[in-house]
C-alpha positions in Angstrom: 1.1 15.4 50.9 2.5 13.2 53.6 5.8 11.4 53.3 4.0 8.1 53.1 1.8 9.3 50.3 4.8 10.8 48.5 6.7 7.5 48.5 3.7 5.8 46.9 2.7 8.5 44.4 5.9 8.6 42.4 6.1 7.2 38.9 9.0 5.0 40.0 9.8 2.7 42.9 11.1 4.5 46.0 14.5 4.0 47.6 15.5 3.7 51.2 19.3 3.8 51.3 22.3 4.8 53.4 25.1 3.3 55.5 24.3 0.6 58.1 25.0 2.9 61.1 26.2 6.4 61.8 29.9 6.0 62.0 30.7 9.7 61.9 29.3 12.9 60.4 31.6 13.0 57.4 30.8 9.6 56.0 27.1 9.9 56.8 26.7 13.3 55.3 28.7 12.5 52.2 26.6 9.4 51.5 23.4 11.3 52.0 24.5 14.1 49.6 25.4 11.6 46.8 22.2 9.7 47.2 20.0 12.8 47.3 21.6 14.2 44.1 21.3 10.9 42.4 17.7 10.3 43.3 16.7 13.8 42.4 18.2 13.4 38.9 16.6 10.0 38.4 13.2 11.2 39.9 13.3 8.4 42.5 11.5 9.2 45.9 14.2 8.8 48.5 14.5 8.2 52.2 18.0 8.3 53.8 18.7 5.4 56.2 21.2 5.0 59.0 20.9 3.4 62.4 21.9 5.6 65.3 22.8 2.4 67.2 23.2 -1.2 66.3 21.7 -3.3 69.1 21.9 -6.6 67.3 25.6 -7.5 66.8 27.1 -11.0 66.7 30.1 -10.2 68.9 30.5 -8.0 72.0 33.5 -6.5 70.3 31.5 -5.4 67.3 30.9 -1.6 66.8 27.5 -0.5 68.0 27.5 3.2 67.6 29.0 6.6 68.6 26.4 7.4 71.2 22.6 7.7 70.6 22.3 11.5 71.1 25.3 12.3 69.0 24.2 10.0 66.1 20.6 11.3 66.2 21.9 14.9 66.1 23.9 14.0 62.9 20.7 12.5 61.3 18.8 15.6 62.2 21.5 17.8 60.7 21.3 15.8 57.5 17.5 16.1 57.5 17.6 19.9 57.9 20.6 20.6 55.7 19.7 18.5 52.8 15.9 18.5 53.2 15.6 14.7 53.0 13.4 12.4 55.1 15.3 10.1 57.5 14.5 6.6 58.7 16.2 4.8 61.6 15.8 1.7 63.7 14.4 1.6 67.2 15.1 -1.3 69.5 13.1 -0.7 72.7 9.6 0.8 73.2 11.0 3.9 74.9 13.3 4.7 72.0 10.4 5.3 69.6 9.2 8.6 71.1 12.8 9.8 71.5 13.9 8.9 67.9 10.7 10.4 66.5 11.9 13.9 67.5 14.8 13.6 65.0 13.6 11.5 62.1 10.6 11.1 59.7 10.1 7.3 59.7 10.8 4.5 62.2 12.0 1.0 61.3 11.4 -2.2 63.3 14.3 -4.6 63.0 13.4 -8.1 61.8 14.3 -9.8 65.1 11.8 -7.5 66.8 8.9 -7.7 64.4 6.7 -9.7 66.8 7.4 -7.5 69.9 4.0 -6.0 70.7 5.3 -3.2 73.0 7.8 -1.8 70.5 5.3 -2.0 67.6 2.7 -0.1 69.7 5.2 2.5 70.7 6.3 3.1 67.1 2.7 3.3 66.0 1.8 5.9 68.6 4.4 8.3 67.2 2.1 8.6 64.1 5.2 8.4 61.9 5.3 5.9 59.0 6.7 2.6 60.3 8.6 0.1 58.2 8.4 -3.4 59.7 11.1 -5.8 58.5 9.8 -9.4 58.2 11.6 -11.7 60.6 13.9 -14.3 59.0 11.7 -16.9 60.9 8.3 -15.7 59.7 6.0 -16.4 56.8 4.9 -13.4 54.8 1.3 -14.0 55.8 2.3 -13.6 59.5 3.2 -10.0 58.9 -0.5 -9.1 58.9 -0.5 -9.4 62.7 2.5 -7.1 63.1 0.9 -4.5 60.8 -2.4 -4.8 62.8 -0.5 -3.8 66.0 0.6 -0.6 64.4 -2.9 0.0 63.0 -4.4 -0.5 66.4 -2.8 2.8 67.5 -4.7 4.7 64.7 -1.6 4.8 62.5 -2.1 3.2 59.1 1.2 4.3 57.6 2.8 0.8 57.5 5.4 -0.6 55.2 6.5 -4.2 55.2 10.0 -5.3 54.2 11.2 -8.7 52.9 14.8 -9.3 54.0 15.3 -13.0 53.5 14.5 -16.2 55.3 16.8 -18.4 57.4 18.2 -21.2 55.3 20.1 -23.4 57.6 22.4 -21.8 60.2 24.6 -19.6 58.1 22.6 -18.4 55.1 19.4 -16.7 53.9 17.3 -17.2 50.9 14.7 -14.8 49.3 11.3 -16.2 48.5 10.1 -13.7 46.0 6.5 -14.9 46.6 6.7 -12.9 49.8 6.4 -9.6 47.9 3.0 -10.2 46.2 1.7 -12.1 49.3 2.5 -9.1 51.6 1.1 -6.6 49.0 -2.2 -8.5 49.1 -2.3 -7.6 52.8 -2.8 -4.0 51.7 0.6 -2.5 52.4 3.4 -1.2 50.3 6.3 -3.8 50.2 10.0 -3.1 50.3 12.7 -5.5 49.3 15.9 -5.3 51.4 18.5 -6.1 48.8 21.5 -6.1 51.1 20.4 -7.9 54.3 18.8 -10.6 52.2 22.4 -11.5 51.2 23.8 -11.8 54.7 25.5 -14.9 55.9 24.9 -14.8 59.7 26.2 -16.9 62.6 29.7 -17.4 61.3 32.3 -18.8 63.7 34.3 -15.6 63.4 31.5 -13.7 65.2 31.1 -11.4 62.2 28.2 -11.6 59.8 29.3 -12.2 56.2 27.5 -11.6 53.0 27.3 -11.9 49.2 27.1 -8.4 47.9 27.9 -9.4 44.3 24.3 -10.6 44.1 22.8 -7.3 45.1 22.0 -6.3 41.5 20.3 -9.6 40.8 18.2 -9.4 44.0 17.2 -5.9 43.2 16.2 -6.6 39.6 14.1 -9.6 40.6 12.4 -7.5 43.3 11.4 -4.8 40.8 10.2 -7.5 38.4 7.8 -9.0 40.9 6.4 -5.7 42.0 8.3 -4.4 45.0 7.1 -0.8 45.7 10.5 0.2 47.2 14.0 -1.0 47.6 16.2 -0.9 50.7 19.9 -0.8 49.9 22.7 -0.2 52.4 25.6 1.6 50.8 28.9 3.0 51.9 31.8 4.8 50.1 34.2 2.1 51.2 32.3 -1.0 52.4 35.5 -2.9 53.3 36.2 -0.1 55.9 32.6 0.1 57.2 32.2 -0.5 60.9 29.0 -2.5 60.5 27.7 -4.8 57.8 30.4 -4.0 55.3 30.3 -7.5 54.0 26.9 -7.0 52.4 26.8 -3.4 51.4 26.8 -1.9 47.9 29.8 0.4 47.1 28.3 3.9 46.8 29.9 4.5 43.4 28.0 1.5 42.0 24.6 2.9 43.0 23.9 5.1 40.0 24.4 2.4 37.4 22.3 -0.1 39.3 19.4 2.4 39.7 19.4 3.2 36.0 19.1 -0.5 35.2 16.3 -0.9 37.7 14.4 2.1 36.3 14.5 0.5 32.8 13.0 -2.7 34.3 10.4 -0.8 36.2 9.4 1.2 33.1 9.2 -1.8 30.9 6.9 -3.6 33.4 4.6 -0.6 33.8 4.3 0.6 30.2 
């Protein structure tokens, strides 16, 4: 059974989770170990997420990565050591083929979801591709992004809701997006952390409202999300990227147990 089929065949929702970016091997490996053990115990299909580089940062001073090859090698080590599938972002068409040698899934960042060249390049790898819905797009518009992947002969597409621009410095989640995108025929993921970003702050750093992650996640499961995307870190206040909207790693277990209860009650 392929990874794509495995994610959709479980009795529960699946989880895409991990730190925003590979900061070093210690933190990345530790987070992966904790998440793997937790998801195995709770029988939740799991994909470990970390970006090998962050191309979209507010400030030139913001941390972008430790070097592409070094970070990808860490992700490959986690994949082989823990036997967990890995997803990472790609930012340019030429990155897709390179990253596909190290990981099991590719992710298209929201700001790039209309870029034909990168979508085609990702599709041609024949890996599953998770496309994040742009903050500026309607859910219906994601049909055209998905069609670009499908044109390569790759039907392994996931669509992710990650909030919609609400003024200059805030996002709002329109939960209608989840059933609308599901009607397009693709599994839908809810990004519970980036949906709570507060971008474009005058400090040059993106803020967030992580205290609402549980509420966003519960609502997502309630309206039928197939999977959840949650960035997490052992110490978000020390994270080098997106710490302002990540869930502390030690809070993940309790949240997942609550979400499983909601999921079970809906599908009984």
